[in-house]
C-alpha positions in Angstrom: 41.2 -29.3 0.0 37.8 -29.7 -1.8 34.6 -30.3 0.2 33.7 -33.9 -0.1 30.0 -34.8 -0.5 29.9 -37.9 1.7 29.6 -37.6 5.5 30.1 -41.3 6.1 33.5 -41.8 7.7 33.6 -45.3 6.1 34.1 -43.6 2.7 37.4 -42.5 3.9 38.8 -45.8 5.2 41.2 -47.7 2.9 41.1 -51.4 2.3 43.8 -51.7 4.9 41.4 -50.1 7.5 43.7 -47.1 7.7 42.0 -43.7 7.1 42.7 -42.0 3.8 41.5 -38.6 5.1 41.5 -36.7 8.4 38.2 -35.6 9.8 37.7 -31.8 10.5 35.1 -31.5 13.2 34.9 -27.8 12.8 33.0 -28.3 9.5 30.2 -29.8 11.5 30.2 -27.8 14.7 26.9 -25.9 15.3 28.9 -23.2 17.1 32.4 -22.7 15.7 35.0 -21.7 18.2 35.8 -18.0 18.4 38.6 -17.0 16.0 42.2 -16.8 17.2 43.3 -13.2 17.4 46.4 -11.4 16.3 47.9 -10.1 19.6 49.1 -6.9 17.9 45.8 -6.0 16.2 43.2 -8.1 18.1 41.8 -9.0 14.7 41.2 -12.6 13.6 44.4 -14.3 12.3 44.8 -14.9 8.6 46.9 -17.5 6.8 49.3 -14.6 6.1 49.5 -13.8 9.8 50.3 -17.4 10.7 52.9 -18.1 7.9 55.9 -16.5 9.7 55.4 -19.1 12.5 53.7 -22.1 10.8 54.2 -23.9 7.5 51.7 -22.6 5.0 49.7 -25.8 4.7 49.4 -26.1 8.4 48.3 -22.5 8.6 45.5 -23.3 6.1 44.5 -26.3 8.1 44.4 -24.3 11.3 41.8 -21.9 9.8 39.8 -24.4 7.8 36.1 -24.4 8.8 34.6 -25.9 5.7 36.3 -29.1 4.5 34.9 -32.0 6.4 37.5 -34.5 5.2 41.1 -33.6 4.3 43.3 -36.0 2.3 46.2 -37.6 4.1 49.3 -37.3 1.9 50.4 -40.7 0.6 53.9 -40.4 2.0 52.4 -39.7 5.5 50.0 -42.6 5.1 52.9 -44.9 4.1 54.7 -43.9 7.3 51.5 -44.6 9.3 51.4 -48.2 8.0 54.5 -48.9 10.2 52.3 -48.8 13.3 48.7 -48.2 12.2 45.9 -49.1 12.4 46.5 -49.1 16.2 44.7 -51.8 18.2 41.4 -51.5 19.9 41.8 -53.9 22.9 39.2 -55.3 25.2 40.4 -55.1 28.8 38.9 -58.5 29.8 41.4 -59.0 32.7 40.6 -55.5 34.1 36.9 -56.3 33.8 37.5 -59.5 35.8 39.6 -57.8 38.4 36.8 -55.2 39.0 34.0 -57.7 38.9 32.0 -55.4 36.6 29.4 -56.3 34.0 30.7 -53.4 31.9 32.8 -54.0 28.8 36.0 -52.0 28.7 37.9 -51.2 25.5 41.0 -49.1 25.0 42.5 -47.6 21.9 46.2 -48.2 22.3 48.5 -45.6 20.7 51.9 -46.9 22.2 53.0 -49.2 19.4 55.8 -47.0 18.1 59.2 -45.9 19.4 57.9 -42.5 20.7 55.5 -44.6 22.8 52.5 -42.3 22.2 49.8 -40.9 19.9 52.0 -37.8 19.2 53.6 -39.4 16.2 50.3 -39.1 14.3 50.7 -35.3 14.0 54.5 -35.1 14.2 55.0 -37.0 10.9 52.3 -34.9 9.1 53.7 -31.6 10.3 57.3 -32.6 9.4 56.0 -33.7 5.9 54.4 -30.3 5.2 57.6 -28.6 6.4 59.7 -30.7 4.0 57.4 -30.1 1.1 57.8 -26.3 1.7 61.5 -26.6 1.8 61.8 -25.7 5.5 65.1 -26.9 7.0 64.7 -26.1 10.7 61.9 -26.6 13.2 61.4 -25.7 16.8 59.0 -27.0 19.4 58.2 -27.5 23.1 57.6 -30.7 24.9 56.1 -31.4 28.4 56.5 -35.0 29.4 58.6 -35.7 26.3 56.3 -37.7 24.2 55.8 -34.9 21.6 59.5 -34.1 21.5 60.4 -37.7 21.0 57.7 -38.1 18.2 58.8 -35.0 16.4 62.5 -36.0 16.7 61.6 -39.3 14.9 59.7 -37.4 12.2 62.4 -34.8 11.6 65.0 -37.6 11.6 62.9 -39.4 8.9 62.7 -36.2 6.7 66.2 -34.9 7.6 65.0 -31.6 9.2 67.0 -29.9 12.0 65.0 -29.8 15.3 65.4 -27.7 18.5 63.3 -28.9 21.4 62.5 -26.9 24.5 61.6 -29.4 27.2 59.8 -28.3 30.4 62.6 -28.3 33.0 61.0 -30.5 35.7 60.2 -33.1 33.0 63.8 -32.9 31.6 65.0 -33.6 35.1 62.5 -36.4 35.7 63.0 -38.1 32.3 66.6 -38.0 31.1 66.1 -41.0 28.9 63.5 -39.1 26.9 66.2 -36.6 26.1 68.5 -39.4 25.1 66.0 -40.8 22.6 65.5 -37.3 21.1 69.2 -36.9 20.7 69.4 -40.3 19.1 67.3 -38.9 16.3 69.6 -35.8 16.2 67.4 -33.3 17.9 68.8 -30.7 20.3 67.1 -30.5 23.7 67.2 -27.5 26.0 65.5 -27.5 29.5 63.0 -24.6 29.7 63.1 -21.9 30.9 66.6 -21.4 29.5 69.1 -18.7 29.2 69.1 -19.0 25.4 66.1 -16.8 24.7 64.9 -13.4 25.8 61.7 -15.0 27.2 63.6 -17.6 29.1 66.1 -15.1 30.6 63.2 -12.8 31.7 61.4 -15.7 33.5 64.6 -16.9 35.2 65.4 -13.4 36.4 62.0 -13.2 38.1 61.8 -16.9 39.1 65.3 -18.4 39.1 64.0 -21.8 40.5 61.2 -22.1 38.0 60.3 -25.7 37.2 58.9 -24.5 33.8 55.6 -25.0 32.0 54.4 -25.7 28.6 53.5 -22.1 28.2 57.0 -21.1 28.9 58.5 -23.6 26.5 56.2 -22.5 23.8 57.4 -18.9 24.2 61.0 -20.0 23.8 60.3 -22.2 20.8 58.3 -19.5 19.0 61.0 -16.9 19.7 63.7 -19.2 18.3 61.6 -19.9 15.2 61.1 -16.2 14.4 64.8 -15.5 14.8 66.2 -18.5 12.8 66.4 -18.5 9.0 64.1 -20.9 7.1 62.6 -22.1 10.4 59.1 -22.7 11.6 57.4 -23.6 14.9 55.3 -26.8 15.3 53.3 -28.0 18.3 51.8 -31.2 19.6 48.5 -30.2 21.0 45.9 -27.5 21.6 45.5 -26.1 18.0 43.1 -27.2 15.4 45.7 -28.7 13.0 46.8 -31.1 15.6 43.3 -32.3 16.5 42.7 -32.7 12.8 45.7 -35.1 12.4 44.7 -37.0 15.6 41.2 -37.7 14.2 42.6 -40.9 12.8 42.5 -42.3 16.3 38.7 -41.9 16.5 38.1 -42.9 12.9 39.9 -46.2 13.5 38.2 -46.7 16.9 34.8 -46.2 15.4 35.5 -48.6 12.5 36.8 -51.2 15.0 33.7 -51.0 17.2 31.4 -51.2 14.1 33.3 -54.3 13.0 32.7 -56.2 16.2 29.1 -54.9 16.6 29.8 -52.7 19.7 28.5 -49.2 20.5 30.3 -47.1 23.0 28.1 -45.8 25.8 30.9 -43.9 27.5 34.1 -42.4 25.8 36.9 -41.2 28.1 40.2 -39.4 27.4 42.8 -37.6 29.4 42.9 -33.9 28.7 45.8 -31.5 28.8 45.9 -29.5 25.6 43.3 -31.7 24.0 45.0 -33.6 21.1 44.3 -37.1 22.3 40.8 -36.6 23.5 39.9 -34.4 20.5 41.2 -37.0 18.1 39.4 -39.9 19.8 36.1 -38.0 20.1 35.9 -36.5 16.6 33.8 -39.0 14.6 31.6 -39.8 17.6 31.0 -36.0 18.0 30.0 -35.9 14.4 27.2 -38.4 15.2 26.0 -36.3 18.2 26.1 -33.1 16.1 24.0 -34.9 13.4 21.4 -35.9 16.1 22.5 -39.5 16.1 23.2 -41.7 19.1 26.6 -40.9 20.7 28.6 -41.8 23.8 28.7 -39.8 27.0 32.0 -37.9 26.6 34.3 -37.5 29.7 37.4 -35.4 29.7 39.8 -36.2 32.6 42.4 -33.7 33.8 44.8 -33.5 36.8 43.5 -31.8 39.9 46.8 -29.9 39.9 46.0 -28.2 36.6 42.2 -28.1 36.3 41.6 -25.9 33.2 38.2 -27.3 32.3 36.9 -28.0 35.8 38.0 -24.7 37.5 39.2 -22.5 34.7 37.6 -19.6 32.9 36.2 -19.5 29.3 38.0 -16.5 28.0 40.5 -15.2 25.4 44.0 -15.8 26.7 47.5 -16.1 25.4 48.7 -19.6 24.6 52.1 -19.0 26.1 53.7 -17.2 29.0 55.7 -14.8 26.9 52.5 -13.6 25.2 54.0 -13.9 21.7 51.3 -16.4 20.4 47.8 -15.6 19.2 45.0 -15.2 21.6 42.6 -18.1 21.8 39.2 -18.4 23.5 39.5 -21.4 25.7 39.1 -22.7 29.2 42.2 -21.3 30.9 43.9 -20.9 34.2 45.8 -17.9 32.9 49.0 -17.9 30.8 51.1 -17.1 33.8 49.8 -20.1 35.9 52.7 -22.4 36.6 51.3 -25.9 37.5 53.0 -28.0 40.2 55.8 -30.2 39.1 53.6 -33.3 39.0 54.4 -36.4 37.0 51.8 -36.0 34.2 53.9 -33.5 32.3 51.9 -33.8 29.1 48.8 -32.4 31.0 50.6 -29.4 32.6 49.1 -26.8 30.3 47.2 -23.7 31.5 44.6 -23.9 28.7 42.5 -26.3 26.6 42.0 -26.7 22.9 39.6 -24.0 21.5 37.6 -26.8 19.8 37.2 -28.8 23.0 36.6 -25.7 25.0 33.7 -24.7 22.7 32.3 -28.3 22.6 32.4 -28.3 26.4 30.9 -24.8 26.7 28.0 -26.0 24.4 27.5 -29.3 26.3 28.6 -31.5 23.4 31.6 -32.7 25.5 29.4 -33.8 28.4 31.6 -33.9 31.4 35.0 -32.9 32.8 36.6 -34.4 35.9 39.8 -33.7 37.7 41.6 -36.5 39.6 44.4 -36.5 42.1 47.8 -37.9 41.2 47.9 -40.8 43.8 44.6 -42.1 42.7 45.8 -42.0 39.1 48.8 -44.1 39.8 46.7 -46.5 41.9 44.7 -47.1 38.7 47.8 -47.3 36.5 49.4 -50.0 38.7 46.2 -52.1 38.7 46.0 -51.8 34.9 49.7 -52.8 34.6 49.3 -55.8 36.7 46.2 -57.2 35.0 46.6 -56.0 31.4 50.3 -56.3 31.1 51.1 -52.8 29.7 52.7 -50.1 31.8 50.6 -47.0 31.0 51.8 -43.4 30.7 50.8 -41.2 33.6 48.7 -39.0 31.2 46.7 -42.0 29.9 46.2 -43.2 33.4 43.9 -40.3 34.1 41.5 -41.9 31.6 42.1 -45.4 33.2 41.2 -43.9 36.6 37.8 -42.7 35.4 37.2 -45.8 33.2 37.6 -47.9 36.4 35.3 -45.6 38.3 32.6 -45.9 35.7 33.0 -49.7 35.6 32.6 -49.8 39.3 29.4 -47.8 39.0 28.2 -50.5 36.6 29.0 -53.1 39.2 26.8 -51.3 41.7 23.9 -50.8 39.3 24.2 -54.0 37.2 24.3 -52.0 34.0 26.2 -53.6 31.1 27.7 -50.4 29.6 30.4 -50.3 27.0 33.3 -48.1 28.1 36.0 -46.9 25.6 39.1 -44.9 26.7 42.2 -43.7 25.0 45.5 -45.3 26.1 47.7 -42.7 24.6 51.0 -44.3 25.3 53.4 -46.3 27.5 55.0 -45.3 30.8 58.5 -46.9 30.5 60.1 -43.4 30.6 58.1 -42.5 33.7 59.6 -44.9 36.2 60.7 -42.0 38.5 57.0 -41.3 39.0 56.2 -45.0 39.6 59.0 -45.1 42.1 57.6 -42.1 43.9 54.2 -43.7 44.1 55.6 -47.1 45.3 57.9 -45.6 48.0 55.1 -43.3 49.3 56.8 -40.0 48.4 54.2 -39.0 45.8 51.9 -36.2 47.0 48.7 -34.7 45.7 48.7 -31.0 45.0 45.5 -29.1 44.4 45.7 -25.4 43.8 43.8 -23.2 46.2 41.3 -20.5 45.0 44.0 -18.0 45.7 46.5 -19.9 43.5 44.0 -19.8 40.7 43.1 -16.2 41.2 46.8 -15.4 40.7 46.7 -17.2 37.4 43.5 -15.5 36.3 45.1 -12.2 36.8 47.1 -12.9 33.6 44.0 -13.2 31.5 43.9 -10.1 29.3 40.9 -7.7 29.6 39.9 -7.0 26.0 37.6 -4.1 25.4 34.5 -5.1 23.4 35.6 -8.7 22.8 33.6 -11.5 24.3 
């Protein structure tokens, strides 16, 4: 990983318009995020600390603060060519339906069997595991997009995979499980009775619907107790945002090609992989003092880490076996309601995005209620012809809101949002919306305080 002299992202696009390198935004951040801490020593994690859990190359990427552009392995890039570059689509029919003067574009990441952007990082992480000779991987999955993507990647590289799927999502989306099993993955609803962490949670909360934090704990525990096994994850950490930067690099190139400049850039935000990847090269412009879009993160009102959370060191999992990260958090013990945007049901936010939000680089965060999200999703499906994932539909909701503001003011802004994937495995949610049984849950201040009680009080550490 040698530092490359050029800062122009176009240097790292191939003739096929597919990036040749990932972009590491940490190399350009004015304020780097606080280091992740070893939970045993409270000292910054080293590659050696991370290696028992992560593949060595991924551990290095996690801690890399200096290399602006990192080469995409040729075997990974060849895999990307099956579905990338992904399209940047102008939503002309949505514009017409809204009667807005705004131009609306979306970067569509659903053109692969997993149906989401998650495959971008899954194939990279599986590749590095294969190169290291790792034979087993474990992971968690919320809505199932990450588990499906990693199942595809592990199937491609012939690596055994154990997936812990958040229980309410496993119940809502049995066909996701079927796809994972088609690629030979083993899928266990979480919390489960197969791990110490899972058994402890079930003993205290026998009817627990699960959370990403719980599933992470189970996956990490299994990785540490299985020979030649490592843990991989689909969001939150730096390595994942690094791999997802290809979304933003392609989007920026496509806008340049058609002579457009984004005024507003919108992404749904759960752990941060999609938004962080979409934003990355545009953030580079802002950090360099150049013109940049107004960045908006959109999260569910039921799990409002950015809009109502605290910026503090916290565990990334319920079982407190992962490193401590400084991020916007609701507390590792916060269990979100069993809403239908399973990929956004995480108590914390990416340390990179958290720092960018804290510093005002990520301009704005909004939380939206579930029924308004599905109202936007169904309008988009009717006029644009694609059934969007519930997670992506948070971004659609705010894109519509911004376009309607332009209708009121007459401003001709260019709005770009990330359509992270399709919603064809989310029909239970669409049925609930259509038959009127979907409800909106917003945690009370008391609910949040109960979660905040799990945030550790660390002496002398800011």
